[in-house]
N, C-alpha and C positions, 0 to 999 in steps of 0.2 A: 819357158825358164828368162827371169831374169838378168839382165849383164851382172857378170861378179863383180863384188864391190858399188854397185849402185844404189844407190840410197836414195829415202824421199826427202831428204835437204837438195841433193845436186840435183833430183829433177826439178825440182822450187826452182835454185838458182838456176837451172838451165832455161826455166822458162823464163826469169828475169830477165836476164840478155835474150834473151830473144826479143823481149816486149820493149826492152831499151833501142834494140836494134831494129826492129821493124814496127813497134808498137803496139802495144794491147791486143786489141782488136784483131790483130795478124797471130797470134800464137794460138796453134789450135794441136793438138796430141799426134796430126802425122807430124808436122814441121818438128815437134819436139823433139819426137823421136827419132826422125833423119841427125837430129844434131847430137842425139846421144847417141848415135850407132845404136839403134835397137828399130827392133817393130813395135808400132803401134801398141799392139796389146799383151805386149813386155813392161808398158809403164800402169797401166792396172793395177800390177803388183806393187806400187808405191804409190799412186793418188788413186780415190774413187772417181776419178774421170772429170773431165774440163771446168766443171762447176766447183769442185774441190779444189782441183789446180790454182784456177781462177782465187777464190778463197784463199788459200795458202799465200798464192803471191800477193794479195792485197796484205794481208799479214805479217810476212816478210818486209814490203814495202815501207807499210806505219808504225812497226816495230826498228825499223834503219832510219824512217824519218825524223821520232819521237825520240832520237837516240844522240841523231844528230844538235837537234834543237835544244834538246836536255845541256846536253854537252859544250853548245853555244853561250850558254846563257848561264851556267854555272858562274858563284859568284860575284854575278853581273847587276844592277837596276839599273832601273831608269829609263834613259835615250839610249846608254850601251845595253840593254838586254835587249831591247827592241829592237837595235841595229841588230846584232850577232843574230838574236830569233830570225829572224828574217832575211837578213845575207844565208845561214844557214840552211832556210829554210830552199832558196832560190835555189843554190848550189845544190843543191841534192835535187828538187826538180828538173832542173837544166842538166845534171850529169844524165838523169834518170826517169824521163817524161813517160817514158812505158808501163816501168814496175809501178812509180805513183797515180798511174791513169790508172791502174786497177783498187786503186784507195778508194777511190769516187764512186759513191752510192752503193759499194759492196755492204752488205746488210750482214749484222750480227748474228750469231745462230741460238746464241744464248748466253745467260750469264757466268757459264764460265768460257767463251772464245776467245781462244787469241789476240784476236782481232782487236775486239772490245777493251781487252788489256791496251793492248797496245794504240790503242782512240785513246784511249781514258791519258795515257800517260802525255801524248802530243795534247791533247784539252788541260790538263795539266799545265805541263809546263806554259801553254801559253795566258793561261789564266793567272799563273804566277809572274810573269811580267806585267798584267794589266796590272796585277793588284798593287804593284810598285804605283801605280799611276792614280791608285786609290780609287778605281772601278768599283762601285760594291756588288756584291750578289745579285742583287735584285738586274743588274744593268751585265750581268757577265757574257750571259748565254750573247746578247746584238754585240759586246763587242770581238768577242772570240770569231763572230760570226763576219765580222765586218772585217776585222784583221784576215782572216781565213778568203773571205771574197776575194780582197785585193791584191794576196800575195799570188791566188791561185793563177788568175787573170793576169798579173803581170809575168808570171814565171811560163807558165804554159804559151801567152802568147811569145817572147820570150825563147823559149824551146823549139817551138812551131816556127818559129823564124819570121815570126810578125811584124817587127819593129823594122821596116823597111826602109825608112826616108834616115834622113843625117844626123839625127839630134843620137845621143849615143845613150845607149841606154843603162850603162853607169851608174851616169849621171842622173837623171829620169829616178832610178832605184834609190839611190838618193836623197832627191828633191821626195820623192814620196813615202819615205822616215821619216824624212825630217817635217811633212805636211799632217802624218799621221801622230808624230809624236804632240803636235800643237794641237791636233786636235785633242787627242786623251789630255792633256796638258789643261785645254778649253774649263 
């Protein structure tokens, strides 16, 4: 019998916390049950198994990620929108590296999948920023991938303590934004 008051959303939220604390790959049904104070079989009343939990965690993270980007770029254009989007995304990834990792390679289950909806919102927010630079639809996929790869690499290196030398990562991040801005204006 499930713990009284425990919901599927609470199970996913607890998994997100574990992912951020220990890493996405460390999240197991056993560890999650321990965190929630239930026996592992009780979790199956709320999620269909580890794959379902991982998919729901990716959906939660992609939804949150999209919201922070959307909110950051609201009412901004050009360099200001680019800087706001990248700064918000960096903050999300470094604050929530485990749940962000859940989004990498997560596959959609169909056209009605909430993960697809959330991912589309992220892409649309980035595309809106890029349209402000005059990026056409013929180059949009390439530009979005470039932005995503650059941001992903920087934020994941930072989240994993990959910047071990003296240079200030904040200064490098500002330099990176200006570098991307110059390239987009080119």
